[in-house]
A tleap script that builds the chain and sets N, CA, C and O, in Angstrom:
source leaprc.protein.ff14SB
mol = sequence {
  NMET ILE MET LEU ALA TRP ILE LEU THR THR
  LEU TRP LEU ALA PRO PRO LEU THR ALA GLU
  ALA VAL ALA ALA GLU PRO VAL ILE LEU GLU
  ILE HIE THR ASN TYR PRO SER SER ASN ASN
  TRP HIE THR LEU PRO ARG GLN GLY GLU PHE
  LYS VAL SER ALA ARG ALA ALA ALA THR LYS
  GLU ILE MET PHE TRP TYR VAL PRO GLY GLY
  SER GLY THR TRP ASN GLU ARG ARG TRP LEU
  ALA THR VAL GLU ALA LYS LEU PRO ASN ASP
  GLU TYR PHE ALA LEU GLN TRP LYS TYR ASN
  GLU VAL ILE HIE GLY HIE LEU ALA ILE GLN
  CYS PHE GLY TYR ASP GLY GLN MET ALA ILE
  ASN HIE LEU ASN ILE SER ASN THR CASN
}
set mol.1.N position { -7.435 18.843 -22.741 }
set mol.1.CA position { -8.028 20.078 -22.220 }
set mol.1.C position { -9.094 20.054 -21.168 }
set mol.1.O position { -9.064 20.744 -20.148 }
set mol.2.N position { -10.053 19.194 -21.499 }
set mol.2.CA position { -11.018 18.809 -20.553 }
set mol.2.C position { -10.444 17.927 -19.092 }
set mol.2.O position { -10.905 18.105 -17.965 }
set mol.3.N position { -9.652 17.232 -19.349 }
set mol.3.CA position { -8.922 16.507 -18.068 }
set mol.3.C position { -8.461 17.376 -17.300 }
set mol.3.O position { -8.737 17.376 -16.101 }
set mol.4.N position { -7.523 18.441 -17.973 }
set mol.4.CA position { -6.815 19.401 -17.162 }
set mol.4.C position { -7.938 20.376 -16.416 }
set mol.4.O position { -7.771 20.862 -15.297 }
set mol.5.N position { -8.908 20.537 -17.101 }
set mol.5.CA position { -9.833 21.585 -16.401 }
set mol.5.C position { -10.289 20.839 -15.186 }
set mol.5.O position { -10.329 21.442 -14.113 }
set mol.6.N position { -10.656 19.515 -15.265 }
set mol.6.CA position { -11.206 18.410 -14.259 }
set mol.6.C position { -10.102 18.586 -13.136 }
set mol.6.O position { -10.305 19.098 -12.035 }
set mol.7.N position { -8.874 18.066 -13.607 }
set mol.7.CA position { -7.854 18.117 -12.476 }
set mol.7.C position { -7.661 19.477 -11.675 }
set mol.7.O position { -7.554 19.455 -10.449 }
set mol.8.N position { -7.620 20.640 -12.386 }
set mol.8.CA position { -7.530 21.988 -11.850 }
set mol.8.C position { -8.811 21.879 -10.789 }
set mol.8.O position { -8.660 21.966 -9.571 }
set mol.9.N position { -9.986 21.692 -11.390 }
set mol.9.CA position { -11.263 22.016 -10.653 }
set mol.9.C position { -11.504 21.297 -9.175 }
set mol.9.O position { -12.090 21.707 -8.173 }
set mol.10.N position { -10.768 19.980 -9.474 }
set mol.10.CA position { -10.759 18.781 -8.463 }
set mol.10.C position { -9.778 19.257 -7.346 }
set mol.10.O position { -10.068 19.093 -6.161 }
set mol.11.N position { -8.866 19.720 -7.653 }
set mol.11.CA position { -7.781 20.175 -6.741 }
set mol.11.C position { -8.041 21.622 -6.027 }
set mol.11.O position { -7.702 21.919 -4.882 }
set mol.12.N position { -8.681 22.406 -6.915 }
set mol.12.CA position { -9.283 23.761 -6.396 }
set mol.12.C position { -10.327 23.739 -5.303 }
set mol.12.O position { -10.441 24.537 -4.373 }
set mol.13.N position { -11.108 22.624 -5.597 }
set mol.13.CA position { -12.400 22.305 -4.744 }
set mol.13.C position { -12.070 21.197 -3.636 }
set mol.13.O position { -12.969 20.770 -2.910 }
set mol.14.N position { -10.808 20.765 -3.535 }
set mol.14.CA position { -10.384 19.736 -2.347 }
set mol.14.C position { -10.202 20.397 -1.200 }
set mol.14.O position { -9.537 21.433 -1.165 }
set mol.15.N position { -10.678 19.955 -0.309 }
set mol.15.CA position { -10.715 20.545 1.287 }
set mol.15.C position { -9.560 20.726 1.499 }
set mol.15.O position { -8.941 19.703 1.206 }
set mol.16.N position { -8.652 21.828 2.013 }
set mol.16.CA position { -7.353 21.738 2.345 }
set mol.16.C position { -7.290 21.139 3.608 }
set mol.16.O position { -8.251 21.329 4.353 }
set mol.17.N position { -5.991 20.189 4.153 }
set mol.17.CA position { -5.580 19.559 5.186 }
set mol.17.C position { -5.656 20.619 6.427 }
set mol.17.O position { -5.120 21.727 6.392 }
set mol.18.N position { -6.253 20.211 7.305 }
set mol.18.CA position { -6.028 20.980 8.448 }
set mol.18.C position { -4.966 20.540 9.531 }
set mol.18.O position { -4.525 19.394 9.457 }
set mol.19.N position { -4.519 21.407 10.561 }
set mol.19.CA position { -3.426 20.982 11.280 }
set mol.19.C position { -3.756 19.762 12.022 }
set mol.19.O position { -2.788 19.005 12.097 }
set mol.20.N position { -4.932 19.288 12.653 }
set mol.20.CA position { -5.184 18.101 13.201 }
set mol.20.C position { -4.771 16.966 12.026 }
set mol.20.O position { -4.031 16.026 12.316 }
set mol.21.N position { -5.252 17.122 10.845 }
set mol.21.CA position { -4.910 15.904 9.789 }
set mol.21.C position { -3.543 15.885 9.601 }
set mol.21.O position { -3.003 14.781 9.532 }
set mol.22.N position { -2.800 16.996 9.494 }
set mol.22.CA position { -1.163 16.859 9.159 }
set mol.22.C position { -0.685 16.289 10.170 }
set mol.22.O position { 0.207 15.458 10.000 }
set mol.23.N position { -1.157 16.589 11.477 }
set mol.23.CA position { -0.463 15.891 12.709 }
set mol.23.C position { -1.124 14.438 12.924 }
set mol.23.O position { -0.303 13.661 13.411 }
set mol.24.N position { -2.114 13.988 12.742 }
set mol.24.CA position { -2.609 12.722 12.887 }
set mol.24.C position { -1.748 11.531 12.363 }
set mol.24.O position { -1.334 11.534 11.204 }
set mol.25.N position { -1.529 10.681 13.086 }
set mol.25.CA position { -0.991 9.390 12.997 }
set mol.25.C position { -1.382 8.450 11.668 }
set mol.25.O position { -2.568 8.124 11.654 }
set mol.26.N position { -0.748 8.066 10.789 }
set mol.26.CA position { -1.319 7.219 9.744 }
set mol.26.C position { -1.397 5.855 10.357 }
set mol.26.O position { -0.635 5.282 11.136 }
set mol.27.N position { -2.647 5.447 9.733 }
set mol.27.CA position { -3.177 3.940 10.393 }
set mol.27.C position { -3.732 3.236 8.905 }
set mol.27.O position { -4.355 3.796 8.002 }
set mol.28.N position { -3.337 2.009 8.983 }
set mol.28.CA position { -3.994 1.144 7.749 }
set mol.28.C position { -5.231 0.753 8.211 }
set mol.28.O position { -5.124 0.031 9.202 }
set mol.29.N position { -6.379 0.961 7.861 }
set mol.29.CA position { -7.671 0.584 8.244 }
set mol.29.C position { -8.093 -0.880 7.704 }
set mol.29.O position { -8.508 -1.712 8.511 }
set mol.30.N position { -7.985 -1.179 6.352 }
set mol.30.CA position { -8.167 -2.139 5.696 }
set mol.30.C position { -7.480 -2.734 4.834 }
set mol.30.O position { -6.861 -1.908 4.163 }
set mol.31.N position { -7.246 -4.000 4.460 }
set mol.31.CA position { -6.463 -4.397 3.564 }
set mol.31.C position { -7.142 -5.588 2.622 }
set mol.31.O position { -7.563 -6.583 3.212 }
set mol.32.N position { -7.245 -5.525 1.377 }
set mol.32.CA position { -8.382 -6.467 0.618 }
set mol.32.C position { -7.019 -7.165 -0.451 }
set mol.32.O position { -6.057 -6.542 -0.900 }
set mol.33.N position { -7.330 -8.532 -0.624 }
set mol.33.CA position { -6.583 -8.809 -1.690 }
set mol.33.C position { -7.374 -9.777 -2.876 }
set mol.33.O position { -8.534 -10.141 -2.688 }
set mol.34.N position { -6.686 -10.113 -3.995 }
set mol.34.CA position { -7.546 -11.097 -4.792 }
set mol.34.C position { -7.085 -12.416 -4.633 }
set mol.34.O position { -7.131 -13.142 -5.626 }
set mol.35.N position { -6.585 -12.931 -3.423 }
set mol.35.CA position { -6.406 -14.266 -3.049 }
set mol.35.C position { -6.492 -14.370 -1.581 }
set mol.35.O position { -5.695 -13.810 -0.829 }
set mol.36.N position { -7.568 -15.167 -1.157 }
set mol.36.CA position { -7.924 -15.194 0.343 }
set mol.36.C position { -6.664 -15.873 1.223 }
set mol.36.O position { -5.831 -16.647 0.751 }
set mol.37.N position { -6.710 -15.491 2.356 }
set mol.37.CA position { -5.625 -16.102 3.359 }
set mol.37.C position { -6.388 -17.408 4.212 }
set mol.37.O position { -7.554 -17.411 4.608 }
set mol.38.N position { -5.480 -18.394 4.353 }
set mol.38.CA position { -5.560 -19.273 4.996 }
set mol.38.C position { -4.493 -19.609 6.260 }
set mol.38.O position { -3.295 -19.797 6.051 }
set mol.39.N position { -5.108 -19.659 7.614 }
set mol.39.CA position { -3.961 -19.828 8.647 }
set mol.39.C position { -3.212 -18.476 8.645 }
set mol.39.O position { -2.237 -18.455 9.397 }
set mol.40.N position { -3.434 -17.494 8.047 }
set mol.40.CA position { -2.760 -16.138 8.372 }
set mol.40.C position { -1.810 -16.101 7.009 }
set mol.40.O position { -0.937 -15.232 6.997 }
set mol.41.N position { -1.903 -16.855 6.029 }
set mol.41.CA position { -1.161 -17.086 4.881 }
set mol.41.C position { -1.994 -16.924 3.581 }
set mol.41.O position { -3.107 -17.442 3.495 }
set mol.42.N position { -1.298 -16.002 2.291 }
set mol.42.CA position { -1.975 -15.902 1.202 }
set mol.42.C position { -1.422 -16.588 0.550 }
set mol.42.O position { -0.220 -16.353 0.435 }
set mol.43.N position { -1.953 -17.683 -0.149 }
set mol.43.CA position { -1.458 -18.676 -1.174 }
set mol.43.C position { -1.370 -18.218 -2.693 }
set mol.43.O position { -2.464 -18.172 -3.256 }
set mol.44.N position { -0.375 -17.906 -3.377 }
set mol.44.CA position { -0.733 -17.460 -4.738 }
set mol.44.C position { 0.035 -18.661 -5.723 }
set mol.44.O position { 0.897 -19.490 -5.431 }
set mol.45.N position { -0.649 -18.381 -6.973 }
set mol.45.CA position { -0.311 -19.188 -7.822 }
set mol.45.C position { 1.279 -19.188 -8.282 }
set mol.45.O position { 1.963 -18.252 -7.869 }
set mol.46.N position { 1.798 -20.026 -8.979 }
set mol.46.CA position { 3.142 -20.081 -9.251 }
set mol.46.C position { 3.508 -18.841 -9.946 }
set mol.46.O position { 4.638 -18.400 -9.734 }
set mol.47.N position { 2.563 -18.080 -10.908 }
set mol.47.CA position { 2.687 -16.859 -11.628 }
set mol.47.C position { 1.467 -16.299 -11.820 }
set mol.47.O position { 0.512 -17.055 -11.997 }
set mol.48.N position { 1.269 -14.846 -11.821 }
set mol.48.CA position { 0.351 -14.040 -11.899 }
set mol.48.C position { 0.255 -12.664 -11.603 }
set mol.48.O position { 1.206 -11.942 -11.903 }
set mol.49.N position { -0.712 -12.206 -11.080 }
set mol.49.CA position { -0.831 -10.902 -10.565 }
set mol.49.C position { -1.578 -10.772 -8.954 }
set mol.49.O position { -2.677 -11.252 -8.676 }
set mol.50.N position { -0.817 -10.115 -8.140 }
set mol.50.CA position { -1.214 -10.220 -6.918 }
set mol.50.C position { -1.773 -8.775 -6.824 }
set mol.50.O position { -0.970 -7.859 -7.000 }
set mol.51.N position { -2.953 -8.508 -6.589 }
set mol.51.CA position { -3.851 -7.164 -6.152 }
set mol.51.C position { -4.044 -6.992 -4.814 }
set mol.51.O position { -4.380 -7.894 -4.047 }
set mol.52.N position { -3.801 -5.636 -4.455 }
set mol.52.CA position { -3.884 -5.208 -2.959 }
set mol.52.C position { -4.564 -4.063 -2.735 }
set mol.52.O position { -4.154 -3.126 -3.421 }
set mol.53.N position { -5.433 -3.826 -2.034 }
set mol.53.CA position { -5.944 -2.488 -1.982 }
set mol.53.C position { -5.984 -2.280 -0.533 }
set mol.53.O position { -6.418 -3.143 0.229 }
set mol.54.N position { -5.491 -1.029 -0.102 }
set mol.54.CA position { -5.180 -0.504 1.182 }
set mol.54.C position { -6.439 0.685 1.358 }
set mol.54.O position { -6.865 1.454 0.496 }
set mol.55.N position { -6.827 0.553 2.674 }
set mol.55.CA position { -7.672 1.657 3.056 }
set mol.55.C position { -6.846 2.334 4.297 }
set mol.55.O position { -6.690 1.744 5.367 }
set mol.56.N position { -6.316 3.691 4.017 }
set mol.56.CA position { -5.332 4.164 5.158 }
set mol.56.C position { -5.867 5.682 5.509 }
set mol.56.O position { -6.165 6.541 4.679 }
set mol.57.N position { -5.911 5.791 6.824 }
set mol.57.CA position { -6.451 7.473 7.292 }
set mol.57.C position { -4.953 8.152 7.620 }
set mol.57.O position { -3.967 7.552 8.047 }
set mol.58.N position { -5.054 9.393 7.340 }
set mol.58.CA position { -4.020 10.338 7.561 }
set mol.58.C position { -2.623 10.167 7.106 }
set mol.58.O position { -1.583 10.503 7.673 }
set mol.59.N position { -2.843 9.468 5.754 }
set mol.59.CA position { -1.911 8.819 4.896 }
set mol.59.C position { -1.319 9.573 3.579 }
set mol.59.O position { -1.968 9.399 2.548 }
set mol.60.N position { -0.391 10.228 3.517 }
set mol.60.CA position { 0.365 10.990 2.192 }
set mol.60.C position { 0.700 9.896 1.056 }
set mol.60.O position { 0.488 10.153 -0.129 }
set mol.61.N position { 1.213 8.713 1.461 }
set mol.61.CA position { 1.590 7.703 0.398 }
set mol.61.C position { 1.841 6.601 1.148 }
set mol.61.O position { 2.079 6.642 2.356 }
set mol.62.N position { 1.793 5.483 0.397 }
set mol.62.CA position { 2.078 4.209 0.912 }
set mol.62.C position { 3.244 3.354 -0.237 }
set mol.62.O position { 3.186 3.233 -1.461 }
set mol.63.N position { 4.181 2.902 0.682 }
set mol.63.CA position { 5.093 2.101 -0.154 }
set mol.63.C position { 4.890 0.474 0.123 }
set mol.63.O position { 4.711 0.011 1.250 }
set mol.64.N position { 4.946 -0.310 -1.091 }
set mol.64.CA position { 4.507 -1.455 -1.002 }
set mol.64.C position { 6.136 -2.361 -1.117 }
set mol.64.O position { 6.910 -2.000 -2.004 }
set mol.65.N position { 6.533 -3.482 -0.198 }
set mol.65.CA position { 7.735 -3.965 -0.699 }
set mol.65.C position { 7.395 -5.442 -0.364 }
set mol.65.O position { 6.446 -5.835 0.315 }
set mol.66.N position { 8.374 -6.199 -0.986 }
set mol.66.CA position { 8.344 -7.672 -0.832 }
set mol.66.C position { 9.576 -8.247 -0.080 }
set mol.66.O position { 10.717 -8.222 -0.543 }
set mol.67.N position { 9.278 -8.699 0.969 }
set mol.67.CA position { 10.364 -8.900 1.943 }
set mol.67.C position { 10.494 -10.454 1.874 }
set mol.67.O position { 9.424 -11.063 1.872 }
set mol.68.N position { 11.535 -11.118 1.823 }
set mol.68.CA position { 11.815 -12.507 1.874 }
set mol.68.C position { 11.574 -13.175 3.153 }
set mol.68.O position { 11.581 -12.475 4.165 }
set mol.69.N position { 11.367 -14.397 3.245 }
set mol.69.CA position { 10.990 -14.807 4.499 }
set mol.69.C position { 12.276 -15.085 5.091 }
set mol.69.O position { 13.309 -15.081 4.421 }
set mol.70.N position { 12.235 -15.380 6.597 }
set mol.70.CA position { 13.522 -15.363 7.334 }
set mol.70.C position { 13.657 -14.468 8.305 }
set mol.70.O position { 12.967 -13.449 8.273 }
set mol.71.N position { 14.536 -14.687 9.298 }
set mol.71.CA position { 14.844 -13.547 10.154 }
set mol.71.C position { 16.008 -12.641 9.769 }
set mol.71.O position { 17.107 -13.014 9.359 }
set mol.72.N position { 15.559 -11.297 9.982 }
set mol.72.CA position { 16.395 -10.345 9.626 }
set mol.72.C position { 16.755 -9.845 8.272 }
set mol.72.O position { 17.814 -9.315 7.937 }
set mol.73.N position { 15.565 -10.134 7.447 }
set mol.73.CA position { 15.667 -9.940 5.984 }
set mol.73.C position { 15.125 -8.579 5.357 }
set mol.73.O position { 14.997 -8.433 4.141 }
set mol.74.N position { 14.855 -7.714 6.183 }
set mol.74.CA position { 14.300 -6.502 6.066 }
set mol.74.C position { 15.350 -5.609 5.026 }
set mol.74.O position { 14.954 -4.990 4.039 }
set mol.75.N position { 16.555 -5.678 5.414 }
set mol.75.CA position { 17.514 -5.170 4.164 }
set mol.75.C position { 17.639 -5.668 3.000 }
set mol.75.O position { 18.212 -5.095 2.072 }
set mol.76.N position { 17.055 -6.905 2.936 }
set mol.76.CA position { 17.256 -7.578 1.330 }
set mol.76.C position { 15.509 -7.355 0.714 }
set mol.76.O position { 15.142 -8.040 -0.240 }
set mol.77.N position { 14.727 -6.540 1.245 }
set mol.77.CA position { 13.403 -6.221 0.792 }
set mol.77.C position { 13.596 -5.687 -0.698 }
set mol.77.O position { 14.636 -5.154 -1.082 }
set mol.78.N position { 12.311 -5.924 -1.602 }
set mol.78.CA position { 12.634 -5.267 -2.736 }
set mol.78.C position { 11.360 -4.225 -3.081 }
set mol.78.O position { 10.243 -4.729 -2.963 }
set mol.79.N position { 11.410 -3.196 -3.385 }
set mol.79.CA position { 10.587 -1.947 -3.758 }
set mol.79.C position { 9.670 -2.603 -4.753 }
set mol.79.O position { 10.050 -3.164 -5.781 }
set mol.80.N position { 8.457 -2.481 -4.359 }
set mol.80.CA position { 7.405 -2.824 -5.488 }
set mol.80.C position { 6.751 -1.670 -6.237 }
set mol.80.O position { 6.579 -1.491 -7.442 }
set mol.81.N position { 6.406 -0.864 -5.054 }
set mol.81.CA position { 5.478 0.475 -5.595 }
set mol.81.C position { 5.424 1.529 -4.647 }
set mol.81.O position { 5.529 1.201 -3.465 }
set mol.82.N position { 5.276 2.766 -4.932 }
set mol.82.CA position { 4.900 3.798 -4.205 }
set mol.82.C position { 3.573 4.493 -4.748 }
set mol.82.O position { 3.525 5.019 -5.860 }
set mol.83.N position { 2.582 4.453 -3.929 }
set mol.83.CA position { 1.253 5.147 -4.450 }
set mol.83.C position { 1.064 6.171 -3.595 }
set mol.83.O position { 0.914 5.863 -2.413 }
set mol.84.N position { 1.029 7.474 -3.933 }
set mol.84.CA position { 0.611 8.637 -3.212 }
set mol.84.C position { -0.782 9.069 -3.344 }
set mol.84.O position { -1.427 8.935 -4.384 }
set mol.85.N position { -1.277 9.648 -2.150 }
set mol.85.CA position { -2.822 10.027 -2.357 }
set mol.85.C position { -2.931 11.271 -3.598 }
set mol.85.O position { -2.120 12.134 -3.935 }
set mol.86.N position { -4.032 11.004 -3.996 }
set mol.86.CA position { -4.252 11.762 -5.231 }
set mol.86.C position { -4.778 12.976 -5.065 }
set mol.86.O position { -4.543 13.870 -5.878 }
set mol.87.N position { -5.734 13.207 -3.748 }
set mol.87.CA position { -5.959 14.260 -3.214 }
set mol.87.C position { -5.795 14.392 -1.710 }
set mol.87.O position { -5.674 13.331 -1.096 }
set mol.88.N position { -5.771 15.557 -0.999 }
set mol.88.CA position { -5.781 15.249 0.571 }
set mol.88.C position { -7.026 14.594 1.160 }
set mol.88.O position { -8.134 14.657 0.627 }
set mol.89.N position { -6.786 14.030 2.175 }
set mol.89.CA position { -7.666 12.980 2.844 }
set mol.89.C position { -8.049 11.754 1.743 }
set mol.89.O position { -9.104 11.136 1.892 }
set mol.90.N position { -7.360 11.519 0.909 }
set mol.90.CA position { -7.384 10.247 -0.049 }
set mol.90.C position { -7.126 9.201 1.020 }
set mol.90.O position { -6.201 9.254 1.831 }
set mol.91.N position { -8.067 8.216 0.935 }
set mol.91.CA position { -7.677 7.002 1.713 }
set mol.91.C position { -7.485 5.461 1.014 }
set mol.91.O position { -7.221 4.391 1.563 }
set mol.92.N position { -7.681 5.721 -0.159 }
set mol.92.CA position { -7.570 4.417 -0.981 }
set mol.92.C position { -6.509 4.259 -1.866 }
set mol.92.O position { -6.400 5.030 -2.819 }
set mol.93.N position { -5.572 3.201 -1.641 }
set mol.93.CA position { -4.355 3.107 -2.226 }
set mol.93.C position { -4.356 1.616 -2.714 }
set mol.93.O position { -4.914 0.782 -2.001 }
set mol.94.N position { -3.724 1.208 -3.963 }
set mol.94.CA position { -3.806 -0.054 -4.765 }
set mol.94.C position { -2.271 -0.441 -5.236 }
set mol.94.O position { -1.413 0.396 -5.516 }
set mol.95.N position { -2.113 -1.718 -5.265 }
set mol.95.CA position { -0.964 -2.411 -5.872 }
set mol.95.C position { -1.436 -3.681 -6.895 }
set mol.95.O position { -2.209 -4.521 -6.435 }
set mol.96.N position { -1.023 -3.787 -8.098 }
set mol.96.CA position { -1.047 -4.548 -8.917 }
set mol.96.C position { 0.279 -5.309 -9.191 }
set mol.96.O position { 1.017 -4.818 -10.044 }
set mol.97.N position { 0.622 -6.319 -8.639 }
set mol.97.CA position { 2.090 -6.864 -8.778 }
set mol.97.C position { 2.062 -8.049 -9.919 }
set mol.97.O position { 1.343 -9.025 -9.705 }
set mol.98.N position { 2.667 -7.993 -10.867 }
set mol.98.CA position { 2.815 -9.119 -11.833 }
set mol.98.C position { 4.136 -9.646 -11.269 }
set mol.98.O position { 5.039 -8.870 -10.957 }
set mol.99.N position { 4.242 -10.996 -11.140 }
set mol.99.CA position { 5.190 -11.665 -10.950 }
set mol.99.C position { 5.256 -13.093 -11.633 }
set mol.99.O position { 4.292 -13.690 -12.112 }
set mol.100.N position { 6.638 -13.554 -11.588 }
set mol.100.CA position { 6.816 -14.936 -11.967 }
set mol.100.C position { 7.934 -15.394 -11.581 }
set mol.100.O position { 8.876 -15.559 -12.355 }
set mol.101.N position { 7.975 -15.671 -10.268 }
set mol.101.CA position { 9.146 -16.045 -9.333 }
set mol.101.C position { 8.541 -16.892 -8.108 }
set mol.101.O position { 7.384 -16.820 -7.694 }
set mol.102.N position { 9.406 -17.579 -7.698 }
set mol.102.CA position { 9.210 -18.188 -6.422 }
set mol.102.C position { 9.090 -17.089 -5.231 }
set mol.102.O position { 10.011 -16.329 -4.933 }
set mol.103.N position { 7.930 -17.114 -4.650 }
set mol.103.CA position { 7.497 -16.227 -3.428 }
set mol.103.C position { 7.302 -16.948 -2.120 }
set mol.103.O position { 6.467 -17.843 -1.987 }
set mol.104.N position { 8.126 -16.516 -1.124 }
set mol.104.CA position { 7.957 -17.179 0.129 }
set mol.104.C position { 8.381 -16.033 1.070 }
set mol.104.O position { 9.558 -15.817 1.356 }
set mol.105.N position { 7.394 -15.354 1.506 }
set mol.105.CA position { 7.802 -14.056 2.424 }
set mol.105.C position { 6.489 -13.138 2.743 }
set mol.105.O position { 5.336 -13.540 2.900 }
set mol.106.N position { 6.988 -11.759 2.799 }
set mol.106.CA position { 5.860 -10.851 3.173 }
set mol.106.C position { 5.663 -9.863 2.433 }
set mol.106.O position { 6.673 -9.482 1.840 }
set mol.107.N position { 4.542 -9.184 2.201 }
set mol.107.CA position { 4.396 -7.964 1.484 }
set mol.107.C position { 4.037 -6.934 2.551 }
set mol.107.O position { 3.029 -6.962 3.257 }
set mol.108.N position { 4.990 -6.039 2.563 }
set mol.108.CA position { 5.095 -4.815 3.861 }
set mol.108.C position { 4.333 -3.766 3.060 }
set mol.108.O position { 4.593 -3.365 1.925 }
set mol.109.N position { 3.386 -3.416 3.832 }
set mol.109.CA position { 2.543 -2.008 3.302 }
set mol.109.C position { 3.006 -1.091 4.324 }
set mol.109.O position { 2.826 -1.344 5.515 }
set mol.110.N position { 3.629 0.026 3.902 }
set mol.110.CA position { 4.214 0.949 4.800 }
set mol.110.C position { 3.470 2.626 4.488 }
set mol.110.O position { 3.578 3.228 3.420 }
set mol.111.N position { 2.936 2.989 5.373 }
set mol.111.CA position { 2.314 4.311 5.162 }
set mol.111.C position { 2.959 5.204 5.606 }
set mol.111.O position { 3.697 4.850 6.525 }
set mol.112.N position { 3.005 6.372 5.308 }
set mol.112.CA position { 3.554 7.668 5.763 }
set mol.112.C position { 2.628 8.675 5.588 }
set mol.112.O position { 2.078 8.844 4.500 }
set mol.113.N position { 2.324 9.596 6.889 }
set mol.113.CA position { 1.640 10.598 7.360 }
set mol.113.C position { 2.275 11.903 6.683 }
set mol.113.O position { 3.349 11.924 6.083 }
set mol.114.N position { 1.531 12.841 6.859 }
set mol.114.CA position { 1.844 14.220 6.148 }
set mol.114.C position { 2.899 15.027 7.058 }
set mol.114.O position { 3.263 16.168 6.771 }
set mol.115.N position { 3.397 14.248 8.295 }
set mol.115.CA position { 4.059 14.977 9.096 }
set mol.115.C position { 5.300 13.974 9.360 }
set mol.115.O position { 6.039 14.084 10.339 }
set mol.116.N position { 5.413 13.135 8.515 }
set mol.116.CA position { 6.619 12.442 8.441 }
set mol.116.C position { 6.558 10.907 9.599 }
set mol.116.O position { 7.543 10.215 9.859 }
set mol.117.N position { 5.187 10.683 10.121 }
set mol.117.CA position { 5.017 9.708 10.896 }
set mol.117.C position { 4.831 8.370 9.705 }
set mol.117.O position { 4.678 8.483 8.488 }
set mol.118.N position { 4.906 7.079 10.550 }
set mol.118.CA position { 4.998 5.926 9.451 }
set mol.118.C position { 4.038 4.980 10.478 }
set mol.118.O position { 4.002 5.144 11.697 }
set mol.119.N position { 3.237 3.916 9.706 }
set mol.119.CA position { 2.940 2.784 9.989 }
set mol.119.C position { 2.984 1.454 9.008 }
set mol.119.O position { 2.671 1.634 7.831 }
set mol.120.N position { 3.273 0.424 9.341 }
set mol.120.CA position { 3.478 -0.679 8.702 }
set mol.120.C position { 2.685 -1.786 8.986 }
set mol.120.O position { 2.289 -1.927 10.143 }
set mol.121.N position { 2.341 -2.717 8.001 }
set mol.121.CA position { 1.590 -3.783 8.161 }
set mol.121.C position { 1.983 -4.792 7.165 }
set mol.121.O position { 2.382 -4.420 6.062 }
set mol.122.N position { 1.908 -5.928 7.440 }
set mol.122.CA position { 2.669 -7.026 6.622 }
set mol.122.C position { 1.617 -8.205 6.166 }
set mol.122.O position { 0.740 -8.554 6.956 }
set mol.123.N position { 1.722 -8.752 4.986 }
set mol.123.CA position { 0.719 -10.011 4.757 }
set mol.123.C position { 1.953 -11.123 4.356 }
set mol.123.O position { 2.946 -10.857 3.679 }
set mol.124.N position { 1.611 -12.445 4.963 }
set mol.124.CA position { 2.467 -13.441 4.669 }
set mol.124.C position { 2.071 -13.879 3.223 }
set mol.124.O position { 0.863 -14.067 3.084 }
set mol.125.N position { 2.762 -14.056 2.243 }
set mol.125.CA position { 2.535 -14.643 0.880 }
set mol.125.C position { 3.440 -15.552 0.357 }
set mol.125.O position { 4.659 -15.421 0.472 }
set mol.126.N position { 2.858 -16.528 -0.250 }
set mol.126.CA position { 3.855 -17.829 -0.609 }
set mol.126.C position { 3.015 -18.441 -1.794 }
set mol.126.O position { 1.786 -18.498 -1.838 }
set mol.127.N position { 3.949 -18.910 -2.793 }
set mol.127.CA position { 3.641 -19.688 -4.023 }
set mol.127.C position { 4.270 -21.162 -3.817 }
set mol.127.O position { 4.226 -21.915 -4.789 }
set mol.128.N position { 4.720 -21.519 -2.890 }
set mol.128.CA position { 5.813 -22.691 -2.484 }
set mol.128.C position { 4.813 -23.834 -2.133 }
set mol.128.O position { 5.388 -24.910 -1.969 }
set mol.129.N position { 3.779 -23.863 -2.012 }
set mol.129.CA position { 3.032 -25.148 -1.388 }
set mol.129.C position { 3.230 -26.099 -2.587 }
set mol.129.O position { 2.793 -27.249 -2.542 }
savepdb mol mol.pdb
quit
């Protein structure tokens, strides 16, 4: 019951989205991972958990995809998660991907704005070294 009251109070007190915020283009501001990058590649262990946090502005939701390496592989992508903004103007989104497979490709971070706009960023990831 206390949690329900907190949720209702938080949503009630959250500032509404302005017309400017709805029309703004989504943009990924920062991306952090639990594995460092070297030469633009994140080298992962053979199995484990890849944690990614993204800070994005004017974003309603973010979809995380694994895209295999190679040319024209977007149609072979695999959905990992969709994270929705908890409150209007929320900027923080996170993924915890537990894997036990060979990985050599890209983590696509696709953010969607409140008016249907989209932005995308990719991280190169591999555990085949």
